[in-house]
C-alpha positions in Angstrom: -114.6 15.4 25.7 -111.2 14.4 27.1 -110.0 10.9 28.0 -107.0 10.3 30.3 -105.5 6.8 30.5 -103.4 5.9 33.5 -101.2 2.9 32.6 -97.8 1.3 32.9 -97.8 0.6 29.1 -98.7 3.8 27.1 -97.9 2.1 23.8 -100.8 -0.3 24.3 -103.1 2.7 24.4 -101.5 4.8 21.7 -101.7 2.0 19.0 -105.5 1.8 19.3 -105.9 5.4 18.0 -103.6 5.1 15.0 -106.2 4.0 12.5 -109.8 4.0 11.5 -112.8 5.9 13.0 -111.2 7.0 16.3 -108.0 8.1 14.6 -110.0 10.4 12.3 -112.1 11.7 15.3 -109.0 12.4 17.3 -107.4 14.3 14.4 -110.6 16.3 14.0 -110.5 17.1 17.7 -113.8 15.6 18.4 -112.2 14.3 21.6 -108.8 14.7 23.3 -106.5 12.0 24.5 -104.0 12.0 27.4 -101.9 9.0 28.4 -100.1 9.1 31.8 -97.6 6.6 33.0 -97.8 5.8 36.7 -94.0 5.8 36.8 -94.0 9.5 36.4 -95.4 9.8 39.9 -92.9 7.7 41.8 -90.1 9.3 43.9 -87.9 6.2 44.2 -84.6 5.7 42.3 -85.9 3.1 39.8 -89.5 4.4 39.4 -90.8 1.2 40.9 -94.6 1.3 41.2 -95.4 -2.2 42.7 -94.8 -4.1 45.9 -95.4 -7.6 47.3 -98.8 -8.3 48.8 -99.4 -7.8 52.5 -99.9 -11.3 54.0 -98.1 -13.0 51.2 -99.4 -14.4 47.9 -98.3 -14.6 44.3 -97.8 -11.5 42.2 -97.1 -7.8 42.9 -99.7 -5.1 43.7 -99.5 -1.5 42.2 -98.9 0.9 45.1 -101.6 3.4 46.0 -99.3 6.4 46.2 -98.3 6.8 42.5 -101.9 6.1 41.5 -103.3 8.7 43.8 -100.6 11.2 42.9 -101.5 10.8 39.2 -105.2 11.2 39.7 -104.6 14.2 42.1 -102.5 15.9 39.4 -105.3 15.4 36.8 -108.0 16.6 39.2 -105.9 19.7 40.1 -106.1 20.7 36.4 -109.6 19.3 35.8 -111.8 19.3 38.9 -114.7 17.7 37.1 -112.7 14.7 35.9 -114.7 11.5 36.4 -112.4 8.6 37.5 -113.2 5.0 36.4 -111.3 2.0 37.6 -111.7 -1.3 35.7 -112.2 -3.9 38.3 -113.8 -7.4 38.4 -116.0 -6.2 41.3 -117.4 -3.4 39.2 -120.8 -3.1 37.6 -121.1 -4.7 34.2 -120.5 -1.9 31.6 -123.3 -1.5 29.0 -124.4 0.9 26.3 -126.6 2.9 28.7 -123.4 3.7 30.7 -121.7 4.7 27.5 -124.5 7.2 26.7 -124.5 8.6 30.2 -120.7 9.0 30.3 -120.7 10.7 26.9 -122.2 13.7 28.7 -119.1 14.1 30.9 -116.4 16.5 30.0 -113.4 14.4 31.2 -113.1 10.7 31.8 -110.1 9.2 33.5 -109.6 5.4 32.9 -107.2 3.7 35.4 -105.6 0.5 34.0 -104.4 -2.0 36.6 -101.7 -4.7 36.1 -100.2 -7.6 38.0 -102.4 -8.6 40.9 -104.2 -5.3 40.7 -104.1 -1.9 42.4 -103.9 -1.3 46.1 -107.5 -1.1 47.3 -106.8 2.1 49.2 -106.2 3.9 46.0 -109.6 2.7 44.6 -111.4 3.7 47.8 -109.8 7.1 47.8 -110.0 8.0 44.1 -112.7 6.1 42.2 -115.9 7.6 41.1 -117.1 4.4 39.4 -116.0 0.8 39.0 -116.7 -1.2 35.9 -116.2 -4.8 34.7 -116.3 -6.0 31.1 -117.1 -9.7 31.8 -116.4 -12.7 34.1 -112.9 -13.2 33.0 -109.3 -12.2 34.0 -107.0 -10.3 31.6 -103.3 -9.5 31.9 -104.1 -5.8 32.4 -106.8 -3.1 32.4 -105.8 -1.5 29.1 -108.0 -3.6 26.9 -111.3 -3.1 28.9 -110.4 0.6 29.4 -110.1 1.0 25.6 -113.4 -0.8 25.1 -115.1 1.6 27.5 -113.5 4.6 25.7 -114.6 3.2 22.3 -118.2 2.7 23.4 -118.3 6.3 24.8 -116.7 7.8 21.7 -119.3 6.3 19.4 -121.9 8.4 21.2 -120.1 11.7 20.6 -121.5 13.9 17.8 -119.5 13.6 14.6 -117.5 10.5 15.5 -119.5 8.2 13.3 -119.8 9.3 9.7 -123.5 8.5 9.6 -125.4 9.3 12.8 -128.1 6.8 11.8 -125.5 4.1 12.6 -126.5 4.5 16.2 -130.2 3.8 15.5 -131.4 0.3 16.1 -128.0 -1.0 17.2 -127.7 -3.9 19.6 -128.9 -3.3 23.1 -131.2 -0.5 22.2 -134.6 -1.4 23.8 -132.8 -4.4 25.2 -132.7 -6.1 21.8 -129.9 -7.4 19.7 -129.6 -5.9 16.2 -131.1 -7.9 13.4 -128.7 -9.9 11.1 -126.9 -7.9 8.4 -126.3 -8.9 4.8 -123.9 -7.4 2.2 -124.8 -7.0 -1.4 -122.3 -9.6 -2.4 -123.6 -12.0 -5.0 -122.9 -15.7 -5.4 -123.0 -16.7 -1.7 -126.6 -17.6 -0.9 -129.6 -15.3 -0.9 -130.6 -12.8 1.8 -134.3 -12.7 2.8 -136.1 -11.7 -0.4 -138.1 -8.9 1.3 -134.8 -6.9 1.5 -134.6 -6.5 -2.3 -138.2 -5.5 -2.9 -137.8 -1.9 -1.8 -140.8 -1.8 0.6 -139.1 -0.1 3.5 -142.1 -0.6 5.9 -142.0 -4.3 5.3 -138.2 -4.4 5.6 -138.4 -2.6 8.9 -141.0 -5.0 10.2 -138.9 -8.0 9.1 -135.8 -6.5 10.8 -137.8 -6.0 14.0 -139.0 -9.6 13.9 -135.5 -11.0 13.4 -134.2 -8.7 16.1 -136.7 -10.0 18.7 -136.1 -13.6 17.6 -132.3 -13.2 17.8 -132.5 -11.7 21.2 -134.8 -14.5 22.4 -132.5 -17.2 21.2 -129.0 -15.7 22.0 -129.8 -13.5 25.0 -132.9 -14.7 26.8 -131.9 -12.5 29.8 -132.3 -9.4 27.5 -135.5 -10.8 26.0 -137.1 -11.2 29.5 -136.1 -7.6 30.3 -137.7 -6.1 27.2 -141.2 -4.7 27.2 -141.9 -5.9 23.6 -144.7 -8.4 23.7 -147.1 -9.0 20.8 -150.2 -11.0 20.5 -148.9 -12.7 17.3 -145.6 -13.7 18.8 -145.9 -17.3 17.6 -146.2 -16.1 14.0 -143.1 -13.9 14.4 -140.9 -16.7 15.5 -142.2 -19.3 13.0 -139.3 -20.1 10.7 -136.5 -18.7 12.9 
């Protein structure tokens, strides 16, 4: 798997891969990383990549030409590269997208800045558009990194224990059950956890997962197919 980031600020991308799980995975060549600066693909004296908006308005817009040149250069070397723009109009990214995109060989993440990227570049070059929430950020680097992180977790060998992917939040449209450390002296976790009956622990975790989803994310709860006859008893006490 290869990731290419197109950005005006490469240092924002580089820093994310300097520590922890993704740093180790990158060193182990479980995926490859390429960071391209749009300015490399300008032909003007000052490597300027943005222009005022047509029709007026506050803020600059990133020109279509350097964006399309950058993507064209990548696609010339990697014809199967899958190009993703992070845009407010895009589909809400979720864990199912991460699993699907983990099957690709090359993902290109285009990070906008200022008032955004010229729409002509998006129409000409995008394979998919994603949004990470109903909010506005100063740039596309952070959501692009979030997408990359979510995809990387699905790659074999990235997580030290593959069981970490089992029963995580959003599997089966459920939130993961609450987690408790073995720290002593700060309250007591549910007593069933310490009795060693793994069947009962699993059942309790499922009950708490369903209850948590119903309380915090009723939209996910309505989408799930889990319905039990003893639902009232499951939620009693939560």
